[in-house]
Biopython code that builds the backbone (N, CA, C, O; Angstrom):
import numpy as np
from Bio.PDB.StructureBuilder import StructureBuilder

atoms = [
    (1, "MET", "N", (37.686, 99.102, 28.462)),
    (1, "MET", "CA", (37.800, 100.409, 29.073)),
    (1, "MET", "C", (36.787, 100.572, 30.200)),
    (1, "MET", "O", (37.102, 101.126, 31.254)),
    (2, "VAL", "N", (35.580, 100.091, 29.973)),
    (2, "VAL", "CA", (34.533, 100.198, 30.989)),
    (2, "VAL", "C", (34.895, 99.349, 32.202)),
    (2, "VAL", "O", (34.651, 99.748, 33.341)),
    (3, "GLU", "N", (35.486, 98.159, 31.952)),
    (3, "GLU", "CA", (35.890, 97.285, 33.056)),
    (3, "GLU", "C", (36.953, 97.956, 33.917)),
    (3, "GLU", "O", (36.885, 97.892, 35.144)),
    (4, "LYS", "N", (37.935, 98.600, 33.286)),
    (4, "LYS", "CA", (38.975, 99.293, 34.049)),
    (4, "LYS", "C", (38.370, 100.406, 34.892)),
    (4, "LYS", "O", (38.767, 100.613, 36.038)),
    (5, "LEU", "N", (37.413, 101.117, 34.324)),
    (5, "LEU", "CA", (36.760, 102.190, 35.065)),
    (5, "LEU", "C", (36.007, 101.625, 36.265)),
    (5, "LEU", "O", (36.035, 102.211, 37.347)),
    (6, "LYS", "N", (35.331, 100.486, 36.079)),
    (6, "LYS", "CA", (34.613, 99.856, 37.189)),
    (6, "LYS", "C", (35.588, 99.425, 38.281)),
    (6, "LYS", "O", (35.300, 99.575, 39.468)),
    (7, "GLN", "N", (36.758, 98.880, 37.876)),
    (7, "GLN", "CA", (37.753, 98.464, 38.864)),
    (7, "GLN", "C", (38.237, 99.666, 39.663)),
    (7, "GLN", "O", (38.397, 99.568, 40.880)),
    (8, "HIS", "N", (38.469, 100.784, 39.013)),
    (8, "HIS", "CA", (38.923, 101.972, 39.719)),
    (8, "HIS", "C", (37.836, 102.512, 40.647)),
    (8, "HIS", "O", (38.142, 103.028, 41.722)),
    (9, "LEU", "N", (36.593, 102.398, 40.248)),
    (9, "LEU", "CA", (35.513, 102.889, 41.088)),
    (9, "LEU", "C", (35.332, 102.030, 42.330)),
    (9, "LEU", "O", (34.877, 102.532, 43.358)),
    (10, "THR", "N", (35.675, 100.749, 42.262)),
    (10, "THR", "CA", (35.525, 99.881, 43.424)),
    (10, "THR", "C", (36.623, 100.109, 44.451)),
    (10, "THR", "O", (36.569, 99.526, 45.534)),
    (11, "VAL", "N", (37.602, 100.925, 44.152)),
    (11, "VAL", "CA", (38.675, 101.213, 45.093)),
    (11, "VAL", "C", (38.185, 102.116, 46.223)),
    (11, "VAL", "O", (38.733, 102.079, 47.324)),
    (12, "PHE", "N", (37.173, 102.916, 45.965)),
    (12, "PHE", "CA", (36.667, 103.790, 47.009)),
    (12, "PHE", "C", (36.284, 102.950, 48.220)),
    (12, "PHE", "O", (35.610, 101.930, 48.073)),
    (13, "PRO", "N", (36.704, 103.363, 49.419)),
    (13, "PRO", "CA", (36.608, 102.489, 50.580)),
    (13, "PRO", "C", (35.222, 102.364, 51.199)),
    (13, "PRO", "O", (35.017, 101.492, 52.043)),
    (14, "TYR", "N", (34.280, 103.187, 50.817)),
    (14, "TYR", "CA", (33.017, 103.160, 51.534)),
    (14, "TYR", "C", (31.837, 103.205, 50.571)),
    (14, "TYR", "O", (31.805, 104.014, 49.644)),
    (15, "SER", "N", (30.893, 102.344, 50.802)),
    (15, "SER", "CA", (29.650, 102.351, 50.041)),
    (15, "SER", "C", (28.517, 102.637, 51.028)),
    (15, "SER", "O", (28.572, 102.194, 52.175)),
    (16, "ILE", "N", (27.520, 103.354, 50.605)),
    (16, "ILE", "CA", (26.427, 103.702, 51.522)),
    (16, "ILE", "C", (25.633, 102.472, 51.949)),
    (16, "ILE", "O", (24.877, 102.528, 52.918)),
    (17, "HIS", "N", (25.800, 101.356, 51.228)),
    (17, "HIS", "CA", (25.057, 100.144, 51.555)),
    (17, "HIS", "C", (25.823, 99.249, 52.522)),
    (17, "HIS", "O", (25.271, 98.259, 53.000)),
    (18, "ASP", "N", (27.064, 99.565, 52.818)),
    (18, "ASP", "CA", (27.874, 98.750, 53.727)),
    (18, "ASP", "C", (27.563, 99.120, 55.176)),
    (18, "ASP", "O", (27.302, 100.276, 55.507)),
    (19, "SER", "N", (27.602, 98.102, 56.016)),
    (19, "SER", "CA", (27.506, 98.395, 57.445)),
    (19, "SER", "C", (28.882, 98.842, 57.925)),
    (19, "SER", "O", (29.878, 98.672, 57.222)),
    (20, "GLU", "N", (28.928, 99.407, 59.109)),
    (20, "GLU", "CA", (30.198, 99.913, 59.638)),
    (20, "GLU", "C", (31.195, 98.773, 59.842)),
    (20, "GLU", "O", (32.380, 98.934, 59.550)),
    (21, "ASN", "N", (30.734, 97.625, 60.338)),
    (21, "ASN", "CA", (31.624, 96.483, 60.562)),
    (21, "ASN", "C", (32.185, 95.953, 59.249)),
    (21, "ASN", "O", (33.361, 95.596, 59.171)),
    (22, "GLU", "N", (31.353, 95.902, 58.229)),
    (22, "GLU", "CA", (31.821, 95.418, 56.932)),
    (22, "GLU", "C", (32.858, 96.375, 56.348)),
    (22, "GLU", "O", (33.842, 95.944, 55.746)),
    (23, "TYR", "N", (32.632, 97.670, 56.529)),
    (23, "TYR", "CA", (33.589, 98.663, 56.042)),
    (23, "TYR", "C", (34.938, 98.495, 56.740)),
    (23, "TYR", "O", (35.982, 98.513, 56.088)),
    (24, "VAL", "N", (34.918, 98.335, 58.039)),
    (24, "VAL", "CA", (36.160, 98.168, 58.801)),
    (24, "VAL", "C", (36.855, 96.881, 58.384)),
    (24, "VAL", "O", (38.071, 96.873, 58.188)),
    (25, "ARG", "N", (36.100, 95.790, 58.244)),
    (25, "ARG", "CA", (36.682, 94.510, 57.829)),
    (25, "ARG", "C", (37.341, 94.639, 56.463)),
    (25, "ARG", "O", (38.446, 94.141, 56.252)),
    (26, "ARG", "N", (36.662, 95.307, 55.536)),
    (26, "ARG", "CA", (37.207, 95.478, 54.196)),
    (26, "ARG", "C", (38.451, 96.372, 54.210)),
    (26, "ARG", "O", (39.412, 96.123, 53.482)),
    (27, "LEU", "N", (38.421, 97.404, 55.037)),
    (27, "LEU", "CA", (39.558, 98.309, 55.160)),
    (27, "LEU", "C", (40.781, 97.579, 55.719)),
    (27, "LEU", "O", (41.897, 97.771, 55.237)),
    (28, "VAL", "N", (40.568, 96.750, 56.727)),
    (28, "VAL", "CA", (41.666, 95.972, 57.312)),
    (28, "VAL", "C", (42.207, 94.981, 56.290)),
    (28, "VAL", "O", (43.421, 94.807, 56.183)),
    (29, "THR", "N", (41.333, 94.337, 55.547)),
    (29, "THR", "CA", (41.760, 93.382, 54.521)),
    (29, "THR", "C", (42.580, 94.077, 53.442)),
    (29, "THR", "O", (43.623, 93.572, 53.028)),
    (30, "GLN", "N", (42.109, 95.237, 52.987)),
    (30, "GLN", "CA", (42.853, 95.977, 51.963)),
    (30, "GLN", "C", (44.212, 96.437, 52.482)),
    (30, "GLN", "O", (45.199, 96.418, 51.746)),
    (31, "ALA", "N", (44.267, 96.847, 53.734)),
    (31, "ALA", "CA", (45.544, 97.279, 54.317)),
    (31, "ALA", "C", (46.518, 96.105, 54.386)),
    (31, "ALA", "O", (47.699, 96.259, 54.074)),
    (32, "GLU", "N", (46.033, 94.944, 54.791)),
    (32, "GLU", "CA", (46.901, 93.762, 54.873)),
    (32, "GLU", "C", (47.376, 93.339, 53.485)),
    (32, "GLU", "O", (48.545, 92.991, 53.312)),
    (33, "GLU", "N", (46.487, 93.365, 52.500)),
    (33, "GLU", "CA", (46.892, 93.033, 51.132)),
    (33, "GLU", "C", (47.938, 94.022, 50.620)),
    (33, "GLU", "O", (48.882, 93.633, 49.934)),
    (34, "SER", "N", (47.768, 95.290, 50.953)),
    (34, "SER", "CA", (48.743, 96.307, 50.537)),
    (34, "SER", "C", (50.095, 96.055, 51.180)),
    (34, "SER", "O", (51.126, 96.179, 50.519)),
    (35, "ARG", "N", (50.104, 95.700, 52.468)),
    (35, "ARG", "CA", (51.370, 95.397, 53.146)),
    (35, "ARG", "C", (52.054, 94.195, 52.512)),
    (35, "ARG", "O", (53.266, 94.207, 52.298)),
    (36, "GLN", "N", (51.279, 93.158, 52.212)),
    (36, "GLN", "CA", (51.863, 91.964, 51.592)),
    (36, "GLN", "C", (52.418, 92.284, 50.209)),
    (36, "GLN", "O", (53.512, 91.836, 49.866)),
    (37, "LEU", "N", (51.687, 93.046, 49.420)),
    (37, "LEU", "CA", (52.147, 93.420, 48.085)),
    (37, "LEU", "C", (53.411, 94.275, 48.168)),
    (37, "LEU", "O", (54.335, 94.106, 47.372)),
    (38, "THR", "N", (53.445, 95.186, 49.128)),
    (38, "THR", "CA", (54.635, 96.016, 49.321)),
    (38, "THR", "C", (55.823, 95.157, 49.697)),
    (38, "THR", "O", (56.924, 95.368, 49.188)),
    (39, "ARG", "N", (55.622, 94.198, 50.574)),
    (39, "ARG", "CA", (56.709, 93.295, 50.989)),
    (39, "ARG", "C", (57.229, 92.502, 49.795)),
    (39, "ARG", "O", (58.441, 92.372, 49.623)),
    (40, "ILE", "N", (56.335, 91.974, 48.973)),
    (40, "ILE", "CA", (56.738, 91.201, 47.791)),
    (40, "ILE", "C", (57.532, 92.077, 46.834)),
    (40, "ILE", "O", (58.581, 91.663, 46.339)),
    (41, "ARG", "N", (57.046, 93.272, 46.573)),
    (41, "ARG", "CA", (57.745, 94.167, 45.633)),
    (41, "ARG", "C", (59.085, 94.628, 46.189)),
    (41, "ARG", "O", (60.038, 94.807, 45.430)),
    (42, "THR", "N", (59.172, 94.821, 47.495)),
    (42, "THR", "CA", (60.450, 95.187, 48.110)),
    (42, "THR", "C", (61.451, 94.055, 47.962)),
    (42, "THR", "O", (62.606, 94.292, 47.609)),
    (43, "LEU", "N", (61.024, 92.825, 48.227)),
    (43, "LEU", "CA", (61.919, 91.671, 48.076)),
    (43, "LEU", "C", (62.368, 91.504, 46.629)),
    (43, "LEU", "O", (63.530, 91.187, 46.374)),
    (44, "GLU", "N", (61.460, 91.714, 45.680)),
    (44, "GLU", "CA", (61.829, 91.618, 44.265)),
    (44, "GLU", "C", (62.848, 92.686, 43.894)),
    (44, "GLU", "O", (63.805, 92.403, 43.172)),
    (45, "ALA", "N", (62.657, 93.908, 44.375)),
    (45, "ALA", "CA", (63.601, 94.994, 44.085)),
    (45, "ALA", "C", (64.960, 94.706, 44.710)),
    (45, "ALA", "O", (65.994, 94.959, 44.091)),
    (46, "GLN", "N", (64.965, 94.180, 45.930)),
    (46, "GLN", "CA", (66.229, 93.826, 46.577)),
    (46, "GLN", "C", (66.951, 92.736, 45.795)),
    (46, "GLN", "O", (68.172, 92.790, 45.651)),
    (47, "GLN", "N", (66.222, 91.755, 45.290)),
    (47, "GLN", "CA", (66.842, 90.680, 44.511)),
    (47, "GLN", "C", (67.410, 91.221, 43.204)),
    (47, "GLN", "O", (68.497, 90.817, 42.789)),
    (48, "ARG", "N", (66.682, 92.137, 42.544)),
    (48, "ARG", "CA", (67.203, 92.752, 41.321)),
    (48, "ARG", "C", (68.490, 93.523, 41.603)),
    (48, "ARG", "O", (69.455, 93.436, 40.844)),
    (49, "ASP", "N", (68.495, 94.280, 42.706)),
    (49, "ASP", "CA", (69.692, 95.038, 43.076)),
    (49, "ASP", "C", (70.858, 94.104, 43.372)),
    (49, "ASP", "O", (71.990, 94.381, 42.977)),
    (50, "LYS", "N", (70.589, 92.999, 44.063)),
    (50, "LYS", "CA", (71.643, 92.032, 44.383)),
    (50, "LYS", "C", (72.195, 91.405, 43.112)),
    (50, "LYS", "O", (73.409, 91.269, 42.960)),
    (51, "ASN", "N", (71.317, 91.027, 42.206)),
    (51, "ASN", "CA", (71.770, 90.425, 40.945)),
    (51, "ASN", "C", (72.616, 91.407, 40.144)),
    (51, "ASN", "O", (73.634, 91.022, 39.569)),
    (52, "ARG", "N", (72.203, 92.668, 40.102)),
    (52, "ARG", "CA", (72.967, 93.683, 39.379)),
    (52, "ARG", "C", (74.341, 93.870, 40.024)),
    (52, "ARG", "O", (75.351, 93.950, 39.323)),
    (53, "TYR", "N", (74.381, 93.939, 41.347)),
    (53, "TYR", "CA", (75.662, 94.097, 42.048)),
    (53, "TYR", "C", (76.556, 92.883, 41.800)),
    (53, "TYR", "O", (77.734, 93.034, 41.475)),
    (54, "ASP", "N", (75.999, 91.684, 41.953)),
    (54, "ASP", "CA", (76.789, 90.464, 41.782)),
    (54, "ASP", "C", (77.332, 90.332, 40.365)),
    (54, "ASP", "O", (78.418, 89.784, 40.174)),
    (55, "SER", "N", (76.600, 90.824, 39.369)),
    (55, "SER", "CA", (77.060, 90.690, 37.986)),
    (55, "SER", "C", (78.266, 91.582, 37.703)),
    (55, "SER", "O", (79.049, 91.289, 36.799)),
    (56, "LYS", "N", (78.427, 92.665, 38.462)),
    (56, "LYS", "CA", (79.530, 93.594, 38.219)),
    (56, "LYS", "C", (80.657, 93.468, 39.243)),
    (56, "LYS", "O", (81.743, 94.008, 39.031)),
    (57, "HIS", "N", (80.416, 92.769, 40.340)),
    (57, "HIS", "CA", (81.403, 92.658, 41.408)),
    (57, "HIS", "C", (82.537, 91.722, 41.005)),
    (57, "HIS", "O", (82.328, 90.703, 40.347)),
    (58, "ARG", "N", (83.731, 92.097, 41.417)),
    (58, "ARG", "CA", (84.865, 91.205, 41.201)),
    (58, "ARG", "C", (85.656, 91.132, 42.498)),
    (58, "ARG", "O", (85.831, 92.132, 43.194)),
    (59, "ASP", "N", (86.127, 89.937, 42.809)),
    (59, "ASP", "CA", (86.917, 89.752, 44.018)),
    (59, "ASP", "C", (88.316, 90.286, 43.790)),
    (59, "ASP", "O", (88.917, 90.057, 42.741)),
    (60, "VAL", "N", (88.827, 90.996, 44.774)),
    (60, "VAL", "CA", (90.170, 91.545, 44.703)),
    (60, "VAL", "C", (90.921, 91.053, 45.930)),
    (60, "VAL", "O", (90.426, 91.142, 47.053)),
    (61, "SER", "N", (92.107, 90.539, 45.703)),
    (61, "SER", "CA", (92.907, 90.036, 46.805)),
    (61, "SER", "C", (94.227, 90.786, 46.826)),
    (61, "SER", "O", (94.898, 90.902, 45.800)),
    (62, "TYR", "N", (94.599, 91.290, 47.981)),
    (62, "TYR", "CA", (95.866, 91.998, 48.138)),
    (62, "TYR", "C", (96.779, 91.171, 49.031)),
    (62, "TYR", "O", (96.343, 90.585, 50.022)),
    (63, "ASN", "N", (98.033, 91.136, 48.666)),
    (63, "ASN", "CA", (99.025, 90.381, 49.417)),
    (63, "ASN", "C", (99.987, 91.347, 50.088)),
    (63, "ASN", "O", (100.099, 92.499, 49.668)),
    (64, "PRO", "N", (100.683, 90.894, 51.129)),
    (64, "PRO", "CA", (101.688, 91.751, 51.758)),
    (64, "PRO", "C", (102.692, 92.248, 50.719)),
    (64, "PRO", "O", (103.190, 91.482, 49.894)),
    (65, "GLY", "N", (102.974, 93.553, 50.781)),
    (65, "GLY", "CA", (103.887, 94.177, 49.833)),
    (65, "GLY", "C", (103.191, 94.923, 48.714)),
    (65, "GLY", "O", (103.816, 95.753, 48.055)),
    (66, "ASP", "N", (101.908, 94.652, 48.479)),
    (66, "ASP", "CA", (101.160, 95.347, 47.427)),
    (66, "ASP", "C", (100.914, 96.798, 47.829)),
    (66, "ASP", "O", (100.728, 97.110, 49.005)),
    (67, "LEU", "N", (100.916, 97.677, 46.825)),
    (67, "LEU", "CA", (100.567, 99.077, 47.053)),
    (67, "LEU", "C", (99.087, 99.264, 46.747)),
    (67, "LEU", "O", (98.591, 98.799, 45.720)),
    (68, "VAL", "N", (98.386, 99.949, 47.647)),
    (68, "VAL", "CA", (96.943, 100.136, 47.479)),
    (68, "VAL", "C", (96.575, 101.589, 47.743)),
    (68, "VAL", "O", (97.263, 102.296, 48.481)),
    (69, "TRP", "N", (95.485, 102.020, 47.133)),
    (69, "TRP", "CA", (94.866, 103.308, 47.418)),
    (69, "TRP", "C", (93.643, 103.014, 48.271)),
    (69, "TRP", "O", (92.950, 102.025, 48.029)),
    (70, "VAL", "N", (93.364, 103.848, 49.262)),
    (70, "VAL", "CA", (92.258, 103.614, 50.185)),
    (70, "VAL", "C", (91.184, 104.669, 49.942)),
    (70, "VAL", "O", (91.459, 105.869, 49.940)),
    (71, "PHE", "N", (89.954, 104.196, 49.737)),
    (71, "PHE", "CA", (88.819, 105.094, 49.537)),
    (71, "PHE", "C", (88.341, 105.586, 50.895)),
    (71, "PHE", "O", (88.011, 104.788, 51.773)),
    (72, "THR", "N", (88.306, 106.895, 51.061)),
    (72, "THR", "CA", (87.820, 107.503, 52.292)),
    (72, "THR", "C", (86.894, 108.647, 51.916)),
    (72, "THR", "O", (87.360, 109.679, 51.433)),
    (73, "PRO", "N", (85.588, 108.488, 52.128)),
    (73, "PRO", "CA", (84.674, 109.576, 51.790)),
    (73, "PRO", "C", (84.926, 110.780, 52.689)),
    (73, "PRO", "O", (85.029, 110.647, 53.908)),
    (74, "VAL", "N", (85.021, 111.942, 52.083)),
    (74, "VAL", "CA", (85.288, 113.175, 52.810)),
    (74, "VAL", "C", (84.106, 114.108, 52.611)),
    (74, "VAL", "O", (83.667, 114.335, 51.484)),
    (75, "ARG", "N", (83.601, 114.642, 53.698)),
    (75, "ARG", "CA", (82.499, 115.600, 53.619)),
    (75, "ARG", "C", (83.041, 116.984, 53.951)),
    (75, "ARG", "O", (83.337, 117.290, 55.106)),
    (76, "LYS", "N", (83.163, 117.807, 52.928)),
    (76, "LYS", "CA", (83.590, 119.186, 53.106)),
    (76, "LYS", "C", (82.654, 120.074, 52.299)),
    (76, "LYS", "O", (82.070, 119.638, 51.306)),
    (77, "VAL", "N", (82.518, 121.304, 52.729)),
    (77, "VAL", "CA", (81.712, 122.259, 51.978)),
    (77, "VAL", "C", (82.637, 122.929, 50.968)),
    (77, "VAL", "O", (83.462, 123.773, 51.320)),
    (78, "VAL", "N", (82.480, 122.536, 49.712)),
    (78, "VAL", "CA", (83.294, 123.098, 48.638)),
    (78, "VAL", "C", (82.390, 123.405, 47.460)),
    (78, "VAL", "O", (81.218, 123.030, 47.446)),
    (79, "LEU", "N", (82.942, 124.087, 46.478)),
    (79, "LEU", "CA", (82.146, 124.442, 45.307)),
    (79, "LEU", "C", (81.849, 123.239, 44.435)),
    (79, "LEU", "O", (80.736, 123.101, 43.927)),
    (80, "ALA", "N", (82.834, 122.364, 44.256)),
    (80, "ALA", "CA", (82.640, 121.210, 43.375)),
    (80, "ALA", "C", (83.022, 119.937, 44.125)),
    (80, "ALA", "O", (84.201, 119.674, 44.361)),
    (81, "ALA", "N", (82.018, 119.155, 44.492)),
    (81, "ALA", "CA", (82.271, 117.920, 45.235)),
    (81, "ALA", "C", (83.088, 116.930, 44.415)),
    (81, "ALA", "O", (83.784, 116.083, 44.975)),
    (82, "SER", "N", (83.005, 117.033, 43.085)),
    (82, "SER", "CA", (83.744, 116.101, 42.234)),
    (82, "SER", "C", (85.246, 116.342, 42.289)),
    (82, "SER", "O", (86.017, 115.483, 41.863)),
    (83, "LEU", "N", (85.680, 117.488, 42.802)),
    (83, "LEU", "CA", (87.106, 117.801, 42.869)),
    (83, "LEU", "C", (87.752, 117.373, 44.187)),
    (83, "LEU", "O", (88.964, 117.505, 44.354)),
    (84, "ILE", "N", (86.959, 116.868, 45.109)),
    (84, "ILE", "CA", (87.506, 116.424, 46.390)),
    (84, "ILE", "C", (88.212, 115.087, 46.186)),
    (84, "ILE", "O", (87.664, 114.173, 45.570)),
    (85, "GLY", "N", (89.438, 114.983, 46.710)),
    (85, "GLY", "CA", (90.146, 113.710, 46.636)),
    (85, "GLY", "C", (89.510, 112.697, 47.563)),
    (85, "GLY", "O", (89.315, 112.974, 48.747)),
    (86, "ARG", "N", (89.188, 111.542, 47.048)),
    (86, "ARG", "CA", (88.535, 110.523, 47.859)),
    (86, "ARG", "C", (89.437, 109.317, 48.113)),
    (86, "ARG", "O", (89.176, 108.526, 49.019)),
    (87, "TYR", "N", (90.482, 109.177, 47.326)),
    (87, "TYR", "CA", (91.400, 108.058, 47.491)),
    (87, "TYR", "C", (92.697, 108.583, 48.075)),
    (87, "TYR", "O", (93.243, 109.581, 47.602)),
    (88, "PHE", "N", (93.183, 107.916, 49.091)),
    (88, "PHE", "CA", (94.409, 108.328, 49.758)),
    (88, "PHE", "C", (95.420, 107.198, 49.688)),
    (88, "PHE", "O", (95.062, 106.021, 49.673)),
    (89, "GLY", "N", (96.686, 107.576, 49.646)),
    (89, "GLY", "CA", (97.728, 106.571, 49.577)),
    (89, "GLY", "C", (98.837, 107.058, 48.683)),
    (89, "GLY", "O", (98.945, 108.264, 48.460)),
    (90, "PRO", "N", (99.654, 106.192, 48.169)),
    (90, "PRO", "CA", (99.501, 104.739, 48.280)),
    (90, "PRO", "C", (99.952, 104.232, 49.646)),
    (90, "PRO", "O", (100.804, 104.827, 50.306)),
    (91, "TYR", "N", (99.362, 103.130, 50.040)),
    (91, "TYR", "CA", (99.743, 102.430, 51.253)),
    (91, "TYR", "C", (100.291, 101.067, 50.854)),
    (91, "TYR", "O", (99.893, 100.494, 49.840)),
    (92, "ARG", "N", (101.199, 100.566, 51.658)),
    (92, "ARG", "CA", (101.738, 99.225, 51.422)),
    (92, "ARG", "C", (101.039, 98.266, 52.382)),
    (92, "ARG", "O", (100.960, 98.523, 53.583)),
    (93, "VAL", "N", (100.531, 97.155, 51.839)),
    (93, "VAL", "CA", (99.910, 96.126, 52.667)),
    (93, "VAL", "C", (101.027, 95.427, 53.431)),
    (93, "VAL", "O", (101.978, 94.925, 52.833)),
    (94, "VAL", "N", (100.905, 95.397, 54.758)),
    (94, "VAL", "CA", (101.949, 94.824, 55.597)),
    (94, "VAL", "C", (101.607, 93.403, 56.012)),
    (94, "VAL", "O", (102.466, 92.521, 55.992)),
    (95, "GLN", "N", (100.358, 93.181, 56.387)),
    (95, "GLN", "CA", (99.992, 91.887, 56.952)),
    (95, "GLN", "C", (98.528, 91.602, 56.652)),
    (95, "GLN", "O", (97.702, 92.515, 56.637)),
    (96, "ARG", "N", (98.211, 90.347, 56.416)),
    (96, "ARG", "CA", (96.823, 89.931, 56.223)),
    (96, "ARG", "C", (96.273, 89.545, 57.593)),
    (96, "ARG", "O", (96.763, 88.608, 58.224)),
    (97, "LEU", "N", (95.251, 90.272, 58.048)),
    (97, "LEU", "CA", (94.667, 90.008, 59.360)),
    (97, "LEU", "C", (93.557, 88.964, 59.284)),
    (97, "LEU", "O", (93.430, 88.126, 60.176)),
    (98, "SER", "N", (92.764, 89.013, 58.233)),
    (98, "SER", "CA", (91.712, 88.024, 57.992)),
    (98, "SER", "C", (91.447, 88.026, 56.497)),
    (98, "SER", "O", (92.166, 88.675, 55.737)),
    (99, "SER", "N", (90.421, 87.304, 56.074)),
    (99, "SER", "CA", (90.153, 87.229, 54.633)),
    (99, "SER", "C", (89.748, 88.581, 54.055)),
    (99, "SER", "O", (89.937, 88.817, 52.862)),
    (100, "SER", "N", (89.194, 89.474, 54.877)),
    (100, "SER", "CA", (88.741, 90.762, 54.349)),
    (100, "SER", "C", (89.508, 91.952, 54.922)),
    (100, "SER", "O", (89.358, 93.068, 54.424)),
    (101, "ARG", "N", (90.318, 91.746, 55.944)),
    (101, "ARG", "CA", (91.036, 92.864, 56.563)),
    (101, "ARG", "C", (92.532, 92.722, 56.339)),
    (101, "ARG", "O", (93.084, 91.624, 56.421)),
    (102, "ARG", "N", (93.186, 93.853, 56.054)),
    (102, "ARG", "CA", (94.638, 93.895, 55.878)),
    (102, "ARG", "C", (95.193, 95.008, 56.749)),
    (102, "ARG", "O", (94.525, 96.018, 56.972)),
    (103, "LYS", "N", (96.394, 94.830, 57.235)),
    (103, "LYS", "CA", (97.080, 95.906, 57.943)),
    (103, "LYS", "C", (97.886, 96.667, 56.915)),
    (103, "LYS", "O", (98.616, 96.066, 56.126)),
    (104, "ARG", "N", (97.761, 98.003, 56.916)),
    (104, "ARG", "CA", (98.470, 98.784, 55.917)),
    (104, "ARG", "C", (99.436, 99.741, 56.604)),
    (104, "ARG", "O", (99.253, 100.118, 57.761)),
    (105, "LEU", "N", (100.458, 100.119, 55.867)),
    (105, "LEU", "CA", (101.495, 101.005, 56.360)),
    (105, "LEU", "C", (101.632, 102.147, 55.375)),
    (105, "LEU", "O", (101.701, 101.921, 54.167)),
    (106, "SER", "N", (101.674, 103.369, 55.876)),
    (106, "SER", "CA", (101.783, 104.529, 55.002)),
    (106, "SER", "C", (103.130, 104.534, 54.305)),
    (106, "SER", "O", (104.140, 104.148, 54.894)),
    (107, "MET", "N", (103.149, 104.974, 53.044)),
    (107, "MET", "CA", (104.401, 105.021, 52.284)),
    (107, "MET", "C", (105.380, 106.014, 52.897)),
    (107, "MET", "O", (106.592, 105.840, 52.769)),
    (108, "SER", "N", (104.878, 107.051, 53.561)),
    (108, "SER", "CA", (105.780, 108.042, 54.148)),
    (108, "SER", "C", (106.555, 107.462, 55.325)),
    (108, "SER", "O", (107.626, 107.962, 55.669)),
    (109, "SER", "N", (106.022, 106.409, 55.944)),
    (109, "SER", "CA", (106.720, 105.812, 57.077)),
    (109, "SER", "C", (107.559, 104.614, 56.669)),
    (109, "SER", "O", (108.152, 103.960, 57.527)),
    (110, "VAL", "N", (107.623, 104.310, 55.373)),
    (110, "VAL", "CA", (108.419, 103.171, 54.891)),
    (110, "VAL", "C", (109.851, 103.599, 54.742)),
    (110, "VAL", "O", (110.697, 102.797, 54.348)),
]
sb = StructureBuilder()
sb.init_structure("model")
sb.init_model(0)
sb.init_chain("A")
sb.init_seg("    ")
for serial, (resi, resn, name, xyz) in enumerate(atoms, 1):
    if name == "N":
        sb.init_residue(resn, " ", resi, " ")
    sb.init_atom(name, np.array(xyz, "f"), 0.0, 1.0, " ", f" {name:<3s}", serial, name[0])
structure = sb.get_structure()
């Protein structure tokens, strides 16, 4: 317990026995260490988020002729945001443009 208290007391940035140059040097060193620690923790958090996303993600492939619903976020001022329709369709997939893009056709125009 005493050791933890001593560690916390050494966090104070200035001692009356330090010269001004030593104080500045120590302050710069602490700032750089803080930036490095922040960078490491940010990268770790990003990796955790990626792993969580990858564990739940599933590839979905749509072929021409498939019926799909399209997610479109809508921003309206309403009483209950949960009641806003966010999926529109169904749409029929007409053509595969690339591995991730499809051309769709509205069912009303079919």
